[in-house]
N, C-alpha and C positions, 0 to 999 in steps of 0.2 A: 567892640562887640555889643555894647549896649545900643548902639545905633541900629544894628541888625535886629536885635530883640524888639525894639520899638516898631520897626517896619513889619516884622512878622506878625505882631499883634493886630495889624490892620487886615491881615488875610483871613478869609473864611475857610471852613473845612473844604469846600469845593475847590477853592484856589490851591490848597495844599495837595489835594488829590490830583488836580490837573498838572501840577508841577511834577509829581511822582510819575504820572503816565508819560509826560514829555521826556523825562529822563530815560524811561524804558524805551520809548520810541527812538530817541537819539542813539541809545546804546545798540539797539537792533540795526539801525541804519549804519552805524559805523562798522559793525561786525559784517554786514552784508556788502557794504561798498568798499571795504578795505581788506583785501584778501590776506595781507600780512597779519593784521590784527585777528582776523577770524582763525587763521591757522594757529596762532599763539594762544588764543583763548581756548581753543578746542584741545590743545596739548595738555592743559592743566587738568589734573585729576578732579573729578566732580566733588570729592570730599572737601577740597580746599574752598570751593565756592560755597558749599554748605556751611563750613566753619566760619567763613567771613560773614555770611548772612546772619548766623546766630550771634557772632561777636558784635556786629553792628546793631543788633536788636536789643542787646542787654540794657544799655543806658535808657533808651526811650521807654522800655517796658518797666524798668525800675521806677522811673519818674511817674509813669502813668498809675502804677499801683501803690505808690507811696501816699498819695493824698486821699 
């Protein structure tokens, strides 16, 4: 894990933003190009996606506001 931490330190804020946008683009691509995935994603209640988003936000926000 320390190997990845060293590599991430070489990235700038713009690089991290571009990685995030590429993940969004790939997710949208998969949902539109693969009907099976689209149908299964849309069957899930929206509250679960909201809860997952909040759950994944907790650790980075805690680390951001700690220092």
